[in-house]
C-alpha positions, -999 to +999 in steps of 0.1 A: -804+116+609-790+149+620-781+178+594-749+178+610-739+146+603-699+132+600-685+114+571-664+087+587-629+088+583-625+053+572-650+062+543-634+086+528-598+069+526-615+039+515-626+062+485-592+077+477-580+040+477-605+033+452-581+040+423-600+016+399-633+035+399-620+070+408-597+091+390-566+082+374-534+090+398-508+110+371-501+144+386-463+145+405-448+170+432-437+191+403-469+191+386-488+205+416-464+230+425-467+245+388-508+240+390-503+260+420-483+286+404-504+287+371-536+291+398-516+318+417-501+340+387-525+362+366-549+389+370-538+396+406-503+400+395-506+421+369-537+441+376-544+443+414-506+453+420-512+487+405-550+492+419-538+487+458-509+509+449-533+534+439-558+530+458-547+522+492-506+516+502-485+531+474-448+518+479-461+497+507-485+473+487-456+451+489-465+451+530-497+444+521-487+413+498-468+403+530-501+404+552-521+385+526-494+357+519-491+353+560-532+347+559-530+323+531-496+304+545-515+295+577-540+283+562-521+269+534-502+244+563-541+235+574-547+226+539-516+205+539-524+184+566-558+176+549-550+170+515-514+148+524-539+128+551-571+126+536-562+125+496-594+128+481-610+152+455-634+179+472-609+204+489-622+221+519-657+204+514-645+170+518-629+183+548-658+203+563-675+172+558-651+147+579-650+173+608-682+190+611-708+178+598-731+181+562-750+209+568-715+225+569-699+207+539-726+220+518-724+254+526-685+252+518-690+234+488-716+258+476-693+289+485-667+271+468-685+278+432-680+316+443-642+312+440-641+285+414-669+286+389-674+327+391-637+338+393-635+313+366-660+334+347-647+365+359-610+357+347-623+347+314-638+379+306-606+397+317-589+376+289-612+387+264-600+426+270-563+413+267-570+396+237-577+433+220-551+447+236-527+416+221-545+421+188-544+459+184-510+468+202-490+436+194-501+423+159-513+456+148-543+436+140-581+449+138-600+449+172-626+424+179-658+444+175-674+457+208-710+440+204-688+406+204-663+407+230-689+424+258-719+410+274-756+429+265-754+450+298-721+468+287-724+499+261-694+514+248-689+551+251-704+555+217-735+539+225-728+504+209-745+474+229-727+444+236-745+415+226-724+381+233-688+378+245-670+357+224-636+354+231-644+349+269-670+318+255-647+302+236-614+303+261-635+285+286-648+259+262-610+251+250-603+247+283-630+229+298-623+202+265-591+202+275-599+192+310-623+165+296-592+148+273-578+141+307-558+156+337-524+145+329-524+163+294-539+196+309-508+198+334-483+196+306-502+225+288-498+244+320-464+235+328-456+251+297-475+286+304-464+283+334-426+284+323-435+313+302-453+336+324-425+332+354-397+337+329-413+373+319-419+379+354-382+376+364-374+395+332-394+423+344-380+420+377-346+417+367-343+444+343-371+471+358-345+469+389-320+493+371-349+516+361-363+522+399-366+563+404-350+563+442-376+591+448-410+570+441-397+549+472-386+578+498-422+576+512-425+541+516-453+540+537-475+572+534-491+591+552-527+578+564-552+601+546-581+594+518-577+585+481-611+589+463-612+569+426-627+580+395-662+563+404-663+588+438-657+555+460-635+563+495-605+545+504-579+546+530-547+554+518-516+551+537-508+539+571-518+507+587-551+508+576-539+517+538-513+484+540-546+467+553-567+474+525-542+467+501-539+431+518-574+427+507-570+442+473-538+418+466-556+387+482-571+378+450-534+375+438-533+347+462-564+328+451-556+295+433-530+276+457-557+259+474-570+245+441-541+220+442-559+205+468-587+197+449-562+175+427-552+152+458-573+123+443-550+127+414-517+131+431-490+099+425-480+102+463-506+126+479-490+125+513-461+135+499-464+153+471-497+173+481-478+197+513-449+204+484-474+213+456-494+239+478-470+253+501-445+251+476-466+270+449-473+297+475-436+303+488-425+307+450-452+332+442-453+353+476-412+361+466-421+366+426-449+389+443-428+412+465-403+419+441-423+425+415-446+451+436-413+466+442-400+472+409-432+482+398-438+509+420-404+519+419-403+524+380-437+541+381-454+565+402-485+563+421-502+590+400-493+570+370-513+541+380-544+566+393-544+582+361-532+573+322-515+545+338-546+527+354-554+502+323-525+478+314-502+492+342-474+465+338-472+473+301-479+515+306-448+515+332-427+493+307-431+520+277-430+547+296-402+546+319-377+513+307-367+532+271-356+504+249-379+476+259-410+482+243-406+445+231-409+437+271-440+453+273-453+431+243-443+400+259-463+411+291-497+410+273-488+378+261-479+366+301-508+383+307-530+362+282-508+335+297-516+335+331-551+340+328-557+308+303-537+285+332-558+306+357-589+294+342-578+265+335-570+255+373-605+270+386-625+250+358-604+220+371-613+227+412-649+231+404-654+201+381-638+181+412-660+195+440-689+187+420-679+155+414-671+149+450-708+165+460-723+140+434-706+109+450-721+124+482-760+121+466-759+160+475-758+166+436-774+146+411-751+120+396-745+129+366-721+153+384-696+118+397-702+102+364-663+094+354-652+089+315-638+053+310-611+063+289-597+095+300-606+094+339-619+129+345-653+135+356-663+146+320-702+152+325-692+174+358-666+195+337-696+201+306-722+213+331-694+233+346-685+246+313-722+254+307-726+272+339-691+292+333-698+296+296-731+317+307-719+341+332-687+344+309-708+353+278-738+375+292-723+392+329-703+419+329-671+407+351-672+439+373-710+423+388-693+398+414-667+426+425-650+409+455-670+377+459-645+358+450-621+368+477-650+366+504-659+329+489-621+315+493-615+339+526-649+318+545-636+286+528-602+290+544-615+301+574-634+270+576-603+245+568-584+258+598-613+254+619-612+219+607-577+208+619-584+220+655-618+196+655-596+167+636-567+169+660-591+161+690-618+140+667-589+116+653-560+121+674-549+090+661-558+097+622-519+089+606-501+125+595-482+129+566-479+165+574-491+175+605-495+216+609-472+228+631-482+249+667-523+234+662-544+251+678-524+286+677-515+287+635-555+279+628-565+303+652-542+330+637-553+321+604-591+326+612-581+359+622-560+368+599-588+359+573-612+370+589-601+408+595-597+404+549-631+396+552-644+424+578-621+450+550-641+440+523-671+456+534-706+447+540-720+450+504-699+419+502-712+403+532-750+411+517-741+392+484-723+364+503-755+358+523-779+361+494-759+336+481-755+311+512-795+315+510-799+297+476-778+274+483-798+268+514-831+261+490-813+237+471-803+215+499-834+215+519-854+207+486-830+180+471-797+172+487-810+162+521-833+139+507-810+123+483-777+122+508-764+088+513-749+100+549-785+108+561-802+079+538-781+049+538-807+032+516-797+048+487-755+037+486 
């Protein structure tokens, strides 16, 4: 059969209805909104905002957030249509299988590993770094020894070699085991984390508004120039290119809302709840991001973010300029750890569900699709994900992957936008609880905006993506095409 054989829509809907053998439906619309916020608000808000202001846009980083939000919103409308119409685990992988065929589905499924597994490992490494900050600056305890919180490829300024990143491995293990116990229990923990960090973000916005120095916002869109960072890398600063560059940087802050769609098969009422979960979490986070960025760039200067305030920038701004609110600076560290934890949780959830879906289709070994008899979770996929992410988190430096997480996600967004156009043509009669408006205009705009952000990531990231996809092709043509249930019906 053709490499581009499509999975019939009737088969997808039948799988979604097979609740006895499938995943347990326990998530409400509120759980899904919280799940999305849990994935979105994390490293991006607390770290990337200052980086984009320093390197690209200054105060106009708020406009960069708006550009990134537009790209995500356009893709989010497309995700909402699919997740409400095809309420089954797998996200962009499943949608691509139904519209563009198996090979494209494999490409996007393999590509999603960059977003979920690599993303979870990267945030796990950042979690380890902020844990030391909590121990030293908040609890006033002794820091974890350098060699036990860094990879073997890292060396400290005093010449100490890393051995194993134990905190990163520990948090990945803990959250993986939590997911195995059940999605509902994980969602409850996530809800608590979301309430905590959103409360702190709102406190920063409200209290920090009174400390905004109008001088810092005088040149809201700086004059176009070039900024060279401490590593000798040149960045477009100011003007239109600076804003577009900032959009590419802060796009990382929006990664995660699409992970809500991977839980479609566990939503109580997916046709209603999935659009609310995806678009609701995106809208809430966009408003918080713009207000937060406006306050942060008003309280501290761009030079602060380029020098001594480069690391832990939010806590630095609070401690230096918001006199009398040192307690808030400590709470920020707690919020960052909580934020990172919920991001890792949702990324691990997303990766295991993609593995689960690919296994059910025969593209991965059956072990990935085994559902626990009691907890109704793909526990073996969770354990395999734990091993893969744990190895990366424990032994590889966080900066190795660079922007690969972003480029993988943007590529997924583009394919989902294209899939909506194709599905409208090939299956116009399909019941759609939620419809993407102005098709094909909205999906086309989504493709263009996401494509522009990919272009801004540079050729080195394109080269890494191509290398990653080549590894995926080896696995597909060596195993998956021979075991595909669509190409080999006798294996069903």
